All heavy atoms as TSV, in Angstrom:
chain	resi	resn	atom	element	x	y	z
A	1	MET	N	N	-22.193	4.235	54.631
A	1	MET	CA	C	-23.414	3.219	54.739
A	1	MET	C	C	-23.225	2.291	53.583
A	1	MET	O	O	-23.245	2.750	52.398
A	1	MET	CB	C	-24.676	3.954	54.688
A	1	MET	CG	C	-25.828	3.136	54.671
A	1	MET	SD	S	-27.361	4.035	54.818
A	1	MET	CE	C	-27.024	5.595	54.021
A	2	GLU	N	N	-23.046	1.130	53.789
A	2	GLU	CA	C	-22.970	0.058	52.761
A	2	GLU	C	C	-24.185	-0.768	52.569
A	2	GLU	O	O	-24.575	-1.636	53.344
A	2	GLU	CB	C	-21.721	-0.929	53.192
A	2	GLU	CG	C	-21.686	-2.114	52.021
A	2	GLU	CD	C	-21.316	-1.638	50.696
A	2	GLU	OE1	O	-20.501	-0.672	50.502
A	2	GLU	OE2	O	-21.943	-2.125	49.785
A	3	LEU	N	N	-24.966	-0.328	51.549
A	3	LEU	CA	C	-26.285	-1.032	51.352
A	3	LEU	C	C	-26.257	-1.476	49.950
A	3	LEU	O	O	-27.282	-1.477	49.275
A	3	LEU	CB	C	-27.460	-0.164	51.650
A	3	LEU	CG	C	-27.711	0.086	53.243
A	3	LEU	CD1	C	-28.844	1.042	53.378
A	3	LEU	CD2	C	-27.909	-1.267	53.896
A	4	GLY	N	N	-25.047	-1.738	49.263
A	4	GLY	CA	C	-24.942	-2.057	48.005
A	4	GLY	C	C	-25.659	-3.398	47.639
A	4	GLY	O	O	-25.873	-3.681	46.414
A	5	ARG	N	N	-25.936	-4.225	48.563
A	5	ARG	CA	C	-26.458	-5.434	48.339
A	5	ARG	C	C	-27.730	-5.595	49.301
A	5	ARG	O	O	-27.794	-4.891	50.277
A	5	ARG	CB	C	-25.554	-6.592	48.558
A	5	ARG	CG	C	-25.069	-6.681	49.989
A	5	ARG	CD	C	-23.992	-7.707	50.097
A	5	ARG	NE	N	-23.778	-7.674	51.600
A	5	ARG	CZ	C	-23.713	-8.871	52.285
A	5	ARG	NH1	N	-23.925	-9.978	51.828
A	5	ARG	NH2	N	-23.478	-8.705	53.633
A	6	ILE	N	N	-28.548	-6.434	48.879
A	6	ILE	CA	C	-29.899	-6.588	49.644
A	6	ILE	C	C	-29.606	-7.498	50.980
A	6	ILE	O	O	-28.940	-8.502	50.788
A	6	ILE	CB	C	-30.966	-7.200	48.862
A	6	ILE	CG1	C	-31.298	-6.283	47.630
A	6	ILE	CG2	C	-32.158	-7.526	49.666
A	6	ILE	CD1	C	-32.306	-6.901	46.656
A	7	VAL	N	N	-30.024	-6.999	51.998
A	7	VAL	CA	C	-29.930	-7.835	53.303
A	7	VAL	C	C	-31.382	-8.227	53.662
A	7	VAL	O	O	-32.161	-7.348	54.075
A	7	VAL	CB	C	-29.246	-7.031	54.455
A	7	VAL	CG1	C	-29.356	-7.866	55.660
A	7	VAL	CG2	C	-27.951	-6.586	54.018
A	8	TYR	N	N	-31.716	-9.470	53.379
A	8	TYR	CA	C	-33.021	-9.953	53.660
A	8	TYR	C	C	-33.280	-10.053	55.114
A	8	TYR	O	O	-32.290	-10.514	55.789
A	8	TYR	CB	C	-33.307	-11.188	52.993
A	8	TYR	CG	C	-33.426	-11.099	51.519
A	8	TYR	CD1	C	-32.366	-11.546	50.627
A	8	TYR	CD2	C	-34.441	-10.489	50.809
A	8	TYR	CE1	C	-32.307	-11.490	49.353
A	8	TYR	CE2	C	-34.479	-10.373	49.454
A	8	TYR	CZ	C	-33.446	-10.888	48.699
A	8	TYR	OH	O	-33.447	-10.755	47.334
A	9	PRO	N	N	-34.412	-9.738	55.664
A	9	PRO	CA	C	-34.502	-9.939	57.214
A	9	PRO	C	C	-34.218	-11.146	57.772
A	9	PRO	O	O	-33.692	-11.275	58.857
A	9	PRO	CB	C	-36.096	-9.429	57.335
A	9	PRO	CG	C	-36.274	-8.487	56.193
A	9	PRO	CD	C	-35.500	-9.036	55.130
A	10	GLU	N	N	-34.473	-12.265	56.983
A	10	GLU	CA	C	-34.314	-13.653	57.514
A	10	GLU	C	C	-32.759	-13.901	57.741
A	10	GLU	O	O	-32.378	-14.810	58.429
A	10	GLU	CB	C	-34.849	-14.706	56.571
A	10	GLU	CG	C	-34.403	-14.664	55.144
A	10	GLU	CD	C	-35.368	-13.859	54.199
A	10	GLU	OE1	O	-36.034	-12.946	54.779
A	10	GLU	OE2	O	-35.274	-14.037	52.977
A	11	TYR	N	N	-31.869	-13.050	57.159
A	11	TYR	CA	C	-30.453	-13.189	57.257
A	11	TYR	C	C	-29.914	-12.300	58.367
A	11	TYR	O	O	-28.650	-12.394	58.780
A	11	TYR	CB	C	-29.581	-12.916	56.084
A	11	TYR	CG	C	-29.901	-13.962	54.997
A	11	TYR	CD1	C	-30.603	-13.630	53.828
A	11	TYR	CD2	C	-29.462	-15.249	55.104
A	11	TYR	CE1	C	-30.982	-14.564	52.804
A	11	TYR	CE2	C	-29.740	-16.098	54.152
A	11	TYR	CZ	C	-30.516	-15.808	53.036
A	11	TYR	OH	O	-30.746	-16.692	52.089
A	12	ILE	N	N	-30.740	-11.506	59.080
A	12	ILE	CA	C	-30.299	-10.636	60.188
A	12	ILE	C	C	-30.343	-11.508	61.396
A	12	ILE	O	O	-31.333	-12.059	61.852
A	12	ILE	CB	C	-31.238	-9.452	60.276
A	12	ILE	CG1	C	-31.084	-8.572	59.039
A	12	ILE	CG2	C	-30.899	-8.653	61.527
A	12	ILE	CD1	C	-32.085	-7.348	59.126
A	13	GLU	N	N	-29.121	-11.674	61.994
A	13	GLU	CA	C	-29.006	-12.506	63.301
A	13	GLU	C	C	-29.302	-11.679	64.421
A	13	GLU	O	O	-29.681	-12.148	65.467
A	13	GLU	CB	C	-27.630	-13.142	63.248
A	13	GLU	CG	C	-27.477	-14.158	62.095
A	13	GLU	CD	C	-26.142	-14.886	62.264
A	13	GLU	OE1	O	-25.229	-14.531	63.068
A	13	GLU	OE2	O	-25.905	-15.770	61.386
A	14	ALA	N	N	-28.900	-10.343	64.329
A	14	ALA	CA	C	-29.108	-9.417	65.560
A	14	ALA	C	C	-29.108	-8.014	64.947
A	14	ALA	O	O	-28.551	-7.711	63.955
A	14	ALA	CB	C	-28.027	-9.623	66.566
A	15	ALA	N	N	-29.835	-7.182	65.695
A	15	ALA	CA	C	-29.750	-5.733	65.375
A	15	ALA	C	C	-29.785	-4.961	66.826
A	15	ALA	O	O	-30.520	-5.275	67.655
A	15	ALA	CB	C	-31.096	-5.229	64.647
A	16	VAL	N	N	-28.773	-4.168	66.845
A	16	VAL	CA	C	-28.379	-3.497	68.115
A	16	VAL	C	C	-28.235	-2.054	67.934
A	16	VAL	O	O	-27.619	-1.521	67.002
A	16	VAL	CB	C	-27.023	-4.036	68.744
A	16	VAL	CG1	C	-26.721	-3.336	70.036
A	16	VAL	CG2	C	-27.189	-5.582	68.926
A	17	ARG	N	N	-28.916	-1.242	68.881
A	17	ARG	CA	C	-28.795	0.267	68.797
A	17	ARG	C	C	-27.503	0.615	69.345
A	17	ARG	O	O	-27.169	0.248	70.366
A	17	ARG	CB	C	-29.903	0.837	69.538
A	17	ARG	CG	C	-29.975	2.326	69.450
A	17	ARG	CD	C	-31.098	2.916	70.097
A	17	ARG	NE	N	-31.097	4.360	69.982
A	17	ARG	CZ	C	-32.054	5.113	70.436
A	17	ARG	NH1	N	-33.071	4.688	71.067
A	17	ARG	NH2	N	-31.880	6.471	70.303
A	18	VAL	N	N	-26.749	1.414	68.637
A	18	VAL	CA	C	-25.468	1.893	69.075
A	18	VAL	C	C	-25.547	3.508	68.770
A	18	VAL	O	O	-25.455	3.998	67.716
A	18	VAL	CB	C	-24.326	1.371	68.127
A	18	VAL	CG1	C	-22.988	1.976	68.690
A	18	VAL	CG2	C	-24.256	-0.117	68.339
A	19	GLY	N	N	-25.871	4.198	69.948
A	19	GLY	CA	C	-26.113	5.648	69.748
A	19	GLY	C	C	-27.264	5.910	69.055
A	19	GLY	O	O	-28.376	5.329	69.326
A	20	GLU	N	N	-27.176	6.622	67.959
A	20	GLU	CA	C	-28.250	6.999	67.017
A	20	GLU	C	C	-28.294	6.030	65.840
A	20	GLU	O	O	-29.157	6.241	65.012
A	20	GLU	CB	C	-28.155	8.392	66.607
A	20	GLU	CG	C	-28.350	9.442	67.667
A	20	GLU	CD	C	-29.830	9.364	68.191
A	20	GLU	OE1	O	-30.809	9.213	67.420
A	20	GLU	OE2	O	-29.922	9.357	69.457
A	21	ASP	N	N	-27.440	5.058	65.795
A	21	ASP	CA	C	-27.396	4.076	64.706
A	21	ASP	C	C	-27.886	2.681	65.081
A	21	ASP	O	O	-27.999	2.411	66.206
A	21	ASP	CB	C	-26.031	4.012	64.163
A	21	ASP	CG	C	-25.508	5.317	63.541
A	21	ASP	OD1	O	-26.283	6.139	63.033
A	21	ASP	OD2	O	-24.258	5.561	63.614
A	22	ILE	N	N	-28.095	1.857	64.100
A	22	ILE	CA	C	-28.371	0.499	64.290
A	22	ILE	C	C	-27.273	-0.384	63.639
A	22	ILE	O	O	-26.992	-0.148	62.416
A	22	ILE	CB	C	-29.753	0.083	63.706
A	22	ILE	CG1	C	-30.820	0.905	64.303
A	22	ILE	CG2	C	-30.049	-1.421	63.801
A	22	ILE	CD1	C	-31.251	0.520	65.640
A	23	SER	N	N	-26.715	-1.252	64.342
A	23	SER	CA	C	-25.759	-2.199	63.873
A	23	SER	C	C	-26.410	-3.537	63.532
A	23	SER	O	O	-27.189	-4.031	64.464
A	23	SER	CB	C	-24.574	-2.447	64.769
A	23	SER	OG	O	-23.729	-1.319	64.807
A	24	ILE	N	N	-26.325	-4.036	62.291
A	24	ILE	CA	C	-27.057	-5.273	61.838
A	24	ILE	C	C	-25.920	-6.352	61.730
A	24	ILE	O	O	-24.964	-6.107	61.027
A	24	ILE	CB	C	-27.798	-5.070	60.584
A	24	ILE	CG1	C	-28.782	-4.036	60.717
A	24	ILE	CG2	C	-28.426	-6.292	60.064
A	24	ILE	CD1	C	-29.475	-3.464	59.368
A	25	LEU	N	N	-26.098	-7.409	62.418
A	25	LEU	CA	C	-25.207	-8.528	62.262
A	25	LEU	C	C	-25.778	-9.530	61.291
A	25	LEU	O	O	-26.918	-10.067	61.491
A	25	LEU	CB	C	-24.952	-9.211	63.610
A	25	LEU	CG	C	-24.126	-10.474	63.673
A	25	LEU	CD1	C	-22.756	-10.106	63.229
A	25	LEU	CD2	C	-24.159	-10.997	65.038
A	26	THR	N	N	-25.079	-9.975	60.279
A	26	THR	CA	C	-25.497	-10.930	59.344
A	26	THR	C	C	-24.417	-12.066	59.421
A	26	THR	O	O	-23.397	-11.811	60.043
A	26	THR	CB	C	-25.663	-10.398	57.895
A	26	THR	OG1	O	-24.375	-10.058	57.446
A	26	THR	CG2	C	-26.659	-9.234	57.768
A	27	PRO	N	N	-24.655	-13.188	58.743
A	27	PRO	CA	C	-23.608	-14.237	58.814
A	27	PRO	C	C	-22.347	-13.795	58.273
A	27	PRO	O	O	-21.244	-14.348	58.685
A	27	PRO	CB	C	-24.221	-15.296	57.953
A	27	PRO	CG	C	-25.673	-15.079	58.035
A	27	PRO	CD	C	-25.838	-13.600	58.148
A	28	ASP	N	N	-22.199	-12.825	57.375
A	28	ASP	CA	C	-20.954	-12.500	56.826
A	28	ASP	C	C	-20.645	-10.954	56.873
A	28	ASP	O	O	-19.552	-10.547	56.308
A	28	ASP	CB	C	-20.917	-12.901	55.378
A	28	ASP	CG	C	-22.006	-12.171	54.529
A	28	ASP	OD1	O	-23.117	-12.168	54.991
A	28	ASP	OD2	O	-21.714	-11.787	53.383
A	29	ALA	N	N	-21.256	-10.227	57.771
A	29	ALA	CA	C	-20.994	-8.744	57.798
A	29	ALA	C	C	-21.729	-8.136	58.963
A	29	ALA	O	O	-22.545	-8.626	59.540
A	29	ALA	CB	C	-21.477	-8.088	56.537
A	30	ILE	N	N	-21.127	-6.947	59.448
A	30	ILE	CA	C	-21.752	-6.119	60.392
A	30	ILE	C	C	-21.953	-4.685	59.652
A	30	ILE	O	O	-21.002	-4.205	59.166
A	30	ILE	CB	C	-20.881	-5.967	61.648
A	30	ILE	CG1	C	-20.609	-7.273	62.366
A	30	ILE	CG2	C	-21.538	-4.932	62.493
A	30	ILE	CD1	C	-19.580	-7.103	63.506
A	31	ILE	N	N	-23.159	-4.338	59.573
A	31	ILE	CA	C	-23.603	-3.136	58.845
A	31	ILE	C	C	-24.182	-2.182	59.764
A	31	ILE	O	O	-25.012	-2.483	60.613
A	31	ILE	CB	C	-24.590	-3.420	57.643
A	31	ILE	CG1	C	-24.034	-4.519	56.756
A	31	ILE	CG2	C	-25.002	-2.253	56.970
A	31	ILE	CD1	C	-25.075	-5.211	55.903
A	32	THR	N	N	-23.711	-0.911	59.747
A	32	THR	CA	C	-24.187	0.132	60.683
A	32	THR	C	C	-24.942	1.125	59.808
A	32	THR	O	O	-24.286	1.653	58.908
A	32	THR	CB	C	-23.054	0.747	61.560
A	32	THR	OG1	O	-22.388	-0.272	62.295
A	32	THR	CG2	C	-23.587	1.838	62.405
A	33	ILE	N	N	-26.156	1.325	60.133
A	33	ILE	CA	C	-26.938	2.422	59.327
A	33	ILE	C	C	-27.665	3.323	60.340
A	33	ILE	O	O	-27.959	2.917	61.518
A	33	ILE	CB	C	-27.999	1.706	58.468
A	33	ILE	CG1	C	-28.909	0.687	59.234
A	33	ILE	CG2	C	-27.251	0.920	57.330
A	33	ILE	CD1	C	-30.019	0.135	58.399
A	34	PRO	N	N	-28.131	4.377	59.962
A	34	PRO	CA	C	-28.927	5.309	60.783
A	34	PRO	C	C	-30.229	4.557	61.133
A	34	PRO	O	O	-30.769	3.906	60.449
A	34	PRO	CB	C	-29.216	6.614	59.940
A	34	PRO	CG	C	-28.063	6.531	58.956
A	34	PRO	CD	C	-27.778	5.140	58.682
A	35	ARG	N	N	-30.807	4.873	62.396
A	35	ARG	CA	C	-31.975	4.240	62.994
A	35	ARG	C	C	-33.164	4.495	62.045
A	35	ARG	O	O	-33.925	3.515	61.818
A	35	ARG	CB	C	-32.144	4.793	64.399
A	35	ARG	CG	C	-33.293	4.025	65.131
A	35	ARG	CD	C	-33.538	4.422	66.510
A	35	ARG	NE	N	-34.277	5.743	66.375
A	35	ARG	CZ	C	-34.142	6.807	67.157
A	35	ARG	NH1	N	-33.440	6.773	68.127
A	35	ARG	NH2	N	-35.063	7.807	67.024
A	36	ARG	N	N	-33.236	5.644	61.515
A	36	ARG	CA	C	-34.501	6.012	60.647
A	36	ARG	C	C	-34.453	5.121	59.412
A	36	ARG	O	O	-35.580	4.522	59.079
A	36	ARG	CB	C	-34.382	7.466	60.266
A	36	ARG	CG	C	-35.414	7.832	59.283
A	36	ARG	CD	C	-36.877	7.952	59.873
A	36	ARG	NE	N	-36.977	8.986	60.666
A	36	ARG	CZ	C	-37.860	9.023	61.733
A	36	ARG	NH1	N	-38.738	8.034	61.820
A	36	ARG	NH2	N	-37.860	10.066	62.581
A	37	ILE	N	N	-33.341	4.799	58.851
A	37	ILE	CA	C	-33.288	4.039	57.601
A	37	ILE	C	C	-33.609	2.537	58.000
A	37	ILE	O	O	-34.289	1.860	57.233
A	37	ILE	CB	C	-31.824	4.122	57.010
A	37	ILE	CG1	C	-31.672	5.440	56.367
A	37	ILE	CG2	C	-31.670	2.991	55.860
A	37	ILE	CD1	C	-30.353	5.769	55.841
A	38	PHE	N	N	-33.142	2.079	59.047
A	38	PHE	CA	C	-33.468	0.693	59.572
A	38	PHE	C	C	-34.993	0.588	59.794
A	38	PHE	O	O	-35.564	-0.305	59.362
A	38	PHE	CB	C	-32.678	0.410	60.792
A	38	PHE	CG	C	-33.081	-0.956	61.403
A	38	PHE	CD1	C	-32.495	-2.165	60.761
A	38	PHE	CD2	C	-33.876	-1.105	62.508
A	38	PHE	CE1	C	-32.761	-3.380	61.247
A	38	PHE	CE2	C	-34.138	-2.440	62.918
A	38	PHE	CZ	C	-33.699	-3.554	62.398
A	39	GLN	N	N	-35.532	1.518	60.328
A	39	GLN	CA	C	-36.961	1.535	60.678
A	39	GLN	C	C	-37.785	1.525	59.426
A	39	GLN	O	O	-38.777	0.732	59.226
A	39	GLN	CB	C	-37.462	2.725	61.518
A	39	GLN	CG	C	-36.912	2.666	62.892
A	39	GLN	CD	C	-37.221	3.948	63.753
A	39	GLN	OE1	O	-37.209	5.018	63.206
A	39	GLN	NE2	N	-37.328	3.747	65.040
A	40	THR	N	N	-37.426	2.342	58.388
A	40	THR	CA	C	-38.014	2.381	57.127
A	40	THR	C	C	-37.895	1.097	56.437
A	40	THR	O	O	-38.772	0.516	55.723
A	40	THR	CB	C	-37.440	3.475	56.273
A	40	THR	OG1	O	-37.618	4.726	56.892
A	40	THR	CG2	C	-38.067	3.590	54.857
A	41	TYR	N	N	-36.733	0.478	56.366
A	41	TYR	CA	C	-36.378	-0.805	55.835
A	41	TYR	C	C	-37.274	-1.940	56.366
A	41	TYR	O	O	-37.893	-2.705	55.629
A	41	TYR	CB	C	-34.857	-1.192	56.085
A	41	TYR	CG	C	-34.540	-2.554	55.855
A	41	TYR	CD1	C	-34.388	-3.048	54.455
A	41	TYR	CD2	C	-34.279	-3.548	56.739
A	41	TYR	CE1	C	-34.049	-4.377	54.303
A	41	TYR	CE2	C	-33.987	-4.806	56.553
A	41	TYR	CZ	C	-33.837	-5.156	55.259
A	41	TYR	OH	O	-33.516	-6.456	55.038
A	42	ILE	N	N	-37.458	-1.943	57.640
A	42	ILE	CA	C	-38.211	-2.992	58.283
A	42	ILE	C	C	-39.699	-2.838	57.971
A	42	ILE	O	O	-40.541	-3.626	57.647
A	42	ILE	CB	C	-38.028	-3.125	59.775
A	42	ILE	CG1	C	-36.561	-3.595	60.088
A	42	ILE	CG2	C	-39.105	-3.957	60.525
A	42	ILE	CD1	C	-36.290	-5.004	59.577
A	43	THR	N	N	-40.187	-1.555	58.072
A	43	THR	CA	C	-41.553	-1.149	57.683
A	43	THR	C	C	-41.907	-1.501	56.239
A	43	THR	O	O	-42.972	-2.159	55.999
A	43	THR	CB	C	-41.804	0.286	58.041
A	43	THR	OG1	O	-41.479	0.555	59.310
A	43	THR	CG2	C	-43.268	0.639	57.680
A	44	ASP	N	N	-41.034	-1.225	55.358
A	44	ASP	CA	C	-41.349	-1.480	53.999
A	44	ASP	C	C	-41.413	-2.989	53.725
A	44	ASP	O	O	-42.228	-3.516	52.988
A	44	ASP	CB	C	-40.212	-0.867	53.035
A	44	ASP	CG	C	-40.327	0.622	53.001
A	44	ASP	OD1	O	-41.320	1.164	53.449
A	44	ASP	OD2	O	-39.345	1.296	52.491
A	45	TRP	N	N	-40.479	-3.708	54.398
A	45	TRP	CA	C	-40.440	-5.140	54.206
A	45	TRP	C	C	-41.789	-5.789	54.751
A	45	TRP	O	O	-42.353	-6.749	54.143
A	45	TRP	CB	C	-39.262	-5.743	54.840
A	45	TRP	CG	C	-39.029	-7.249	54.788
A	45	TRP	CD1	C	-38.624	-7.866	53.768
A	45	TRP	CD2	C	-39.596	-8.187	55.732
A	45	TRP	NE1	N	-38.758	-9.254	53.977
A	45	TRP	CE2	C	-39.290	-9.503	55.168
A	45	TRP	CE3	C	-40.164	-8.205	57.027
A	45	TRP	CZ2	C	-39.602	-10.709	55.799
A	45	TRP	CZ3	C	-40.487	-9.394	57.644
A	45	TRP	CH2	C	-40.242	-10.593	57.033
A	46	LEU	N	N	-42.228	-5.350	55.952
A	46	LEU	CA	C	-43.382	-5.846	56.595
A	46	LEU	C	C	-44.614	-5.561	55.640
A	46	LEU	O	O	-45.553	-6.418	55.426
A	46	LEU	CB	C	-43.581	-5.341	57.934
A	46	LEU	CG	C	-42.646	-5.958	59.004
A	46	LEU	CD1	C	-42.815	-5.100	60.287
A	46	LEU	CD2	C	-42.882	-7.437	59.158
A	47	GLU	N	N	-44.683	-4.331	55.115
A	47	GLU	CA	C	-45.787	-4.037	54.166
A	47	GLU	C	C	-45.819	-4.926	52.988
A	47	GLU	O	O	-46.916	-5.340	52.484
A	47	GLU	CB	C	-45.680	-2.581	53.883
A	47	GLU	CG	C	-46.074	-1.618	54.910
A	47	GLU	CD	C	-45.823	-0.086	54.562
A	47	GLU	OE1	O	-45.357	0.207	53.442
A	47	GLU	OE2	O	-46.205	0.712	55.390
A	48	ALA	N	N	-44.623	-5.228	52.423
A	48	ALA	CA	C	-44.516	-6.088	51.205
A	48	ALA	C	C	-44.957	-7.539	51.582
A	48	ALA	O	O	-45.777	-8.118	50.791
A	48	ALA	CB	C	-43.142	-6.206	50.755
A	49	VAL	N	N	-44.726	-7.922	52.766
A	49	VAL	CA	C	-45.073	-9.317	53.212
A	49	VAL	C	C	-46.669	-9.420	53.428
A	49	VAL	O	O	-47.281	-10.303	52.999
A	49	VAL	CB	C	-44.372	-9.689	54.559
A	49	VAL	CG1	C	-44.945	-10.921	55.158
A	49	VAL	CG2	C	-42.919	-9.991	54.286
A	50	VAL	N	N	-47.266	-8.283	53.873
A	50	VAL	CA	C	-48.598	-8.240	54.102
A	50	VAL	C	C	-49.419	-8.276	52.898
A	50	VAL	O	O	-50.410	-8.908	52.753
A	50	VAL	CB	C	-48.991	-7.022	55.021
A	50	VAL	CG1	C	-50.556	-6.821	55.037
A	50	VAL	CG2	C	-48.412	-7.140	56.516
A	51	GLU	N	N	-48.774	-7.586	51.806
A	51	GLU	CA	C	-49.461	-7.514	50.556
A	51	GLU	C	C	-49.483	-8.944	49.812
A	51	GLU	O	O	-50.399	-9.164	49.001
A	51	GLU	CB	C	-48.781	-6.520	49.644
A	51	GLU	CG	C	-49.048	-5.022	49.988
A	51	GLU	CD	C	-48.285	-4.017	49.135
A	51	GLU	OE1	O	-47.696	-4.460	48.091
A	51	GLU	OE2	O	-48.273	-2.895	49.542
A	52	ILE	N	N	-48.464	-9.751	50.091
A	52	ILE	CA	C	-48.494	-11.094	49.460
A	52	ILE	C	C	-49.543	-11.906	50.057
A	52	ILE	O	O	-50.421	-12.435	49.696
A	52	ILE	CB	C	-47.173	-11.749	49.748
A	52	ILE	CG1	C	-46.009	-10.893	49.004
A	52	ILE	CG2	C	-47.086	-13.127	49.364
A	52	ILE	CD1	C	-44.611	-11.461	49.387
């Protein structure tokens, strides 16, 4: 799992479920992560936006 850099939601062009994982397409990469991590990532991001 390559999450060494931040992928902001606005740079995600597509997210597709592949088996038990999620593949995220950005302008310069395709990143595959477990579904649970993707759900946590999006939930945390939305909570941060709501707090602002």
